Each structure stands twice: as structure tokens, then as C-alpha cells.
C-alpha positions as CSV (number, residue, x, y, z in Angstrom):
1,M,-4.7,-7.9,-25.8
2,P,-1.5,-9.2,-22.9
3,N,-0.8,-12.7,-23.3
4,L,0.1,-15.1,-20.3
5,H,3.4,-14.4,-20.8
6,D,4.0,-10.9,-20.2
7,L,1.2,-11.2,-17.4
8,E,3.0,-13.5,-15.1
9,V,5.8,-11.0,-15.8
10,K,3.9,-7.5,-14.3
11,R,2.5,-9.1,-11.8
12,D,5.7,-10.7,-10.5
13,A,7.1,-7.4,-10.9
14,I,4.6,-5.7,-9.0
15,L,5.7,-8.4,-6.2
16,D,9.2,-7.0,-5.8
17,Q,8.6,-3.5,-6.0
18,M,6.2,-4.7,-2.7
19,R,8.5,-6.3,-1.5
20,S,11.4,-3.6,-1.9
21,I,8.8,-1.6,0.6
22,R,10.8,-1.3,4.0
23,S,8.7,0.7,6.1
24,M,5.0,2.1,5.3
25,K,2.0,2.9,7.8
26,R,-1.2,3.8,6.6
27,G,-3.0,7.6,8.6
28,S,-2.9,11.0,7.3
29,I,-0.1,13.8,8.7
30,T,-2.3,17.2,9.9
31,E,-1.0,20.9,10.8
32,Q,-2.3,22.2,14.6
33,H,-2.4,25.1,16.2
34,L,-3.4,26.0,19.1
35,K,-4.5,29.4,20.6
36,V,-2.6,30.6,24.4
37,R,-3.2,33.1,26.7
38,H,-0.8,34.8,28.6
39,R,-0.7,36.5,31.6
40,G,-1.9,40.0,31.1
41,V,-2.7,39.3,27.9
42,R,-6.1,39.5,27.0
43,E,-6.3,38.1,23.6
44,A,-5.0,34.5,23.0
45,V,-1.9,34.1,20.4
46,S,-1.2,31.6,17.7
47,R,1.1,28.8,18.3
48,G,2.1,26.7,16.0
49,P,1.8,24.7,13.6
50,Y,2.5,21.4,15.4
51,Y,2.0,18.9,13.2
52,V,0.3,15.1,14.5
53,F,0.0,11.8,12.6
54,S,-3.2,10.3,13.1
55,R,-5.0,7.0,11.8
56,R,-8.4,4.3,12.0
57,E,-7.6,2.3,14.4
58,G,-11.6,0.3,14.8
59,D,-13.7,2.9,16.0
60,H,-11.0,4.9,17.8
61,T,-8.6,7.4,16.1
62,A,-5.4,7.1,17.1
63,S,-3.2,10.6,16.9
64,Q,0.6,11.2,17.8
65,R,2.0,14.7,17.9
66,L,5.4,14.4,15.4
67,R,9.0,16.6,17.4
68,S,11.1,16.5,15.0
69,A,11.4,17.8,11.2
70,V,13.1,14.4,10.9
71,E,9.8,12.3,12.0
72,L,7.8,14.6,10.1
73,E,9.3,13.4,7.4
74,Q,10.2,9.9,8.0
75,A,6.1,9.3,8.6
76,R,5.6,11.3,5.2
77,K,7.8,9.0,4.0
78,D,5.4,6.2,5.5
79,I,2.9,7.2,4.3
80,E,3.6,7.6,0.4
81,E,4.8,3.7,0.8
82,H,1.5,2.9,2.3
83,K,0.0,4.9,-1.1
84,R,2.3,3.3,-3.3
85,F,1.5,-0.5,-1.7
86,V,-2.3,0.1,-1.7
87,A,-2.1,1.4,-5.4
88,L,0.2,-2.1,-6.7
89,C,-2.2,-4.1,-4.8
90,R,-4.5,-2.7,-6.8
91,E,-2.6,-3.6,-10.1
92,F,-1.9,-6.9,-8.8
93,E,-6.1,-7.9,-8.1
94,L,-6.0,-6.6,-11.9
95,L,-3.9,-7.8,-13.6
96,T,-4.9,-11.2,-12.0
97,E,-8.0,-10.7,-13.0
98,Q,-6.9,-10.4,-16.5
99,L,-4.7,-14.3,-16.2
100,G,-7.8,-15.4,-15.3
101,E,-10.2,-14.2,-18.0
102,I,-7.4,-15.5,-20.5
103,E,-6.9,-18.6,-18.8
104,R,-10.6,-18.8,-18.9
105,Q,-11.1,-18.0,-22.7
106,S,-8.3,-20.2,-23.1
107,P,-8.9,-24.4,-23.7
108,A,-5.5,-25.0,-25.5
109,L,-4.3,-24.1,-21.9
110,E,-6.1,-25.0,-19.5
111,E,-5.9,-28.5,-22.0
112,E,-1.6,-28.1,-21.8
113,K,-2.3,-27.8,-17.6
114,K,-4.0,-30.7,-17.5
115,Q,-0.8,-32.2,-19.3
116,R,1.4,-30.5,-17.1
117,R,-0.4,-32.1,-14.2
118,W,-0.5,-35.7,-14.7
119,K,2.2,-35.7,-16.1
120,S,4.3,-34.0,-12.2
121,R,2.0,-36.7,-11.1
122,K,3.3,-40.1,-12.7
123,S,6.4,-38.7,-12.1
124,K,6.3,-38.3,-8.2
125,K,5.5,-42.0,-7.9
């Protein structure tokens, strides 16, 4: 079982990783192929792929066509960073649960916290 100090160090490392994320987007990228009919040609011709970034906003889906390879690559990176952020949040949540369990199971830690709290109140006066 990890100790209190190790859990605190891991939580701080996760927060540092979260702070390092500079750009992220929630959503997904889909390929779109369009059927286009040309004058004088009987059958429609498939055009594409076109890339579309979509995400839910309330009850609606917002979509935006990505017009260049640069936009596509940036959107892919942003989506991956969002996935990383969500995973870090989950890891932080689990570590915090473990931290709470350890603190509740150890009466000595509770006593130490109380002593620290009383000392800090006395020093403020």
C-alpha cells in the first residue's frame, strides 16, 4: 500500500502534467465523402475525403470542416490532449480516493493533523 507522501508526490506530478497541456478539444474527426453529379454524366462521382471536426454542445452537434492538412493535424493533437487530460483527471481522482482512505485508517495521522492545526492557530495570534 502506498504511503501518504508517495500519493502526494504522484498527485503533484499529475497536476504538473495537466498544467503542461496548452491546447485541447473535446470531439472527434470524421471522414466525409460526397457524391457529386456532373453535367452530362449519368452516375455520381465520389469526392473526398473531407475531414470534419464534430462535438456535442448541449442538445446539438457542432461540426466544422477542416480545410487544410495543418488544421487536421492540429485538431488530431488537440483531441489526443483532451483524452490525455481526461485520463489524468481519472488518475487524480483515484489517487485522491486512496489518500482519503489512508487518512481515515490512520488515527496517528489525524492526531498529527490536529496538532499542526492547533500550532498554526496559536502562531497566528
